[in-house]
N, C-alpha and C positions, 0 to 999 in steps of 0.2 A: 380933920376924920375923916376916915377913908367912909367912900359910899360902900353898903354891902350892896351887890348883886342880888336883883329880883329873881325870884325864885321863878321857873319856867320860862324864862325872857330868853333869846337866842342872845351869844355872844356875835360878833362880828357883824358883815353886814347881811342886808335881807335878799331873799331872793329878788329879782325883778325882771316884772316882764312889761315890756311893752307893749303901749296899746295907742301907737297915734292915731287921732280924732273923737277919740272917745273920753279923756285926761289933757287934761292942762302941762302946762311945763313944768311947775309944782309934782314932786312926788307926790303919789297917796298911798298911803298902805292900807293893807286888807282890813284891818279893823278899823280903821275909818270910813271908809266906803261901808261896809255895812250897821254905824252905827247911824249916816246919814240916811240910809234904805231905812231902817226900823222907823228913826223919828219922822221919814215923810210916811211912812204906815201909819202912823198913832200912835206904835209905840214907844211907851213909855221906858227911858233908860233903868237898871236895877243898881244895884250897888255894886257889883261885880262887871258891871258894864265896862267900863272905863279900864279893869285891868287885863277883860279880855281885850280890849282894843291894842293894849300896848303890846298884848302878846302874840297877838296877830299883826301886826305891824313891824314886829321883830323877824314874823318870818315869810311876808310878801311884801313888796309894795310894786305899784302901777307907776311907769311912766310915760312920758308923753314924746315926741321926739329927739328932744335934747338931753337924754338922760346919760 
């Protein structure tokens, strides 16, 4: 069975921004970065958080030195 494309998720490679010194060698998506920041601030995730994070990750990724 063919996998259905998710609505609003960008096809192809996301844009990459290099942040050496701030991001480890493994890429971090924008959605994952926002999820981490809000959980540290004590905000509990809602039902749409994973969907939003997936969409944001498909748009923008922060990389370290070797990306």
